[in-house]
TORBA-214029 format. One record per residue (C-alpha): y, z, x. Coordinates in steps of 0.5 Angstrom, whole numbers, plus 500, padded with zeros to 3 digits. Layout:
! TORBA-214029
YZX/...
***
This chain:
! TORBA-214029
323682396/316684394/316692392/310693396/314691403/319697401/317703405/320709402/319714407/324710411/329710405/328718405/330719413/336714412/338718406/338725411/342721416/347719412/348726409/349729416/354723418/361726420/358733419/356739424/351744423/349742416/344747412/338745410/339746403/346742403/342736406/336737400/342737395/346731397/340727398/336729392/330731396/326737395/327742401/320741404/320734404/327734407/325739412/319735415/324729416/329733420/323736424/321729426/328727427/329733431/322731435/325724436/331727439/336724434/337731430/339738433/337744430/342750431/339758432/342759425/337754422/343748421/342741423/347736427/346729429/345728437/348723441/342719442/343716435/350713437/346710443/342706438/349702435/352702442/350699448/351704453/349700459/355699463/359692462/357686467/364687470/362694473/360692480/366688481/370693478/367698483/366694489/373695492/372703491/365702494/369698500/374704501/368709502/364704506/370704511/371711511/364714512/361707515/355709511/351705506/354705499/350704492/352703485/346704480/344705473/338707469/333702467/326702464/326709467/328707474/334707478/336699478/341698484/347693481/351693487/350695495/355695501/351696507/353700513/355696519/350701524/344698527/340704524/342704517/338705510/336698508/338697500/340691496/342689489/336689484/332694488/329700484/327707486/324713483/329717479/326724481/327723488/334720489/341722488/342717484/337718479/338725479/345724477/343719471/338724468/342730469/346729462/340727458/337731453/330734455/326729450/329723454/327726460/320728458/319721456/321718462/317723466/311721462/311714465/314715471/311722474/314726479/310723485/311725492/314720497/315725502/314732503/320734501/320731494/320735488/313735485/313740479/318739472/320747472/323745479/326739477/329741471/333747475/335741480/338737474/342744472/344744479/347737479/350739472/353745475/356742482/358735479/354731484/347730487/343731493/337727496/335731502/330727505/326727498/325719497/325717504/323721511/329722515/334719510/340723506/344721500/349724496/351721489/356722483/356720476/361715473/362717465/363713459/369714454/364718450/362722456/356719457/353718464/353710465/352709472/352713479/355712486/352714492/353714500/346714504/344714511/340717516/339725516/342725523/349722521/349725514/349732516/350738511/356740514/359733511/357734504/363737502/367731504/363726502/362729495/369730494/370723496/365720491/367725485/374722486/372715487/367716481/373719477/378713478/372708476/371712469/378713468/379705468/373705463/377709459/374716460/380721460/377728461/376732467/369733467/368729473/370735477/364739479/366747479/362747486/368744489/373748487/376743482/379739488/
***
């Protein structure tokens, strides 16, 4: 291979990443020493990797690799069988609540619906597999974003801004980030007529064995039927169902239960 095709800065960046592999909170001096690079060059590489979301810097000036790097070497999208795996659970939710049940993933900065079981009510929310929705105004979207790093969310919002679709849509980033924190805290998300006027939706995340959010499941219906006093019952059912699916996928901890539900 011609030497003029060799990019030395890529070589240096890979040496930095390899020096951090399998370690937590590595100091700058140790990384520089193990790579043979001077501290100033090492710092610039780490600064760039941090900006890209592959490295995290602690308050003590130490560096760690993030989960974003692992996503480059493993397919974080759910398996093609997720829809088939989830459908019996979705059918049980449909039977119990008689409202539309949706299964979605994050795709290209949007919610992609991969399985939908529609309500039998004459007045229902129309949805179908293959449909796409915004992440910021839907319960599914909030679940899919709540576990991601700020840099990843910012990148999505740059290409998919917080455009209002109803008067209730969140329109500014500070409010949106507070909403994502609420989702993380209680374990589930609510779309209170934010995406479509007259419609409410609750959603819960489905975890991968690594603890990432691979998909989310929601129950949606007209606001006249999806009244707030039913939220706890619906949220508990979604969390329990998503927990079962996650365990079938290999997820083994109890993170699926939101503290806002009192551990039920």
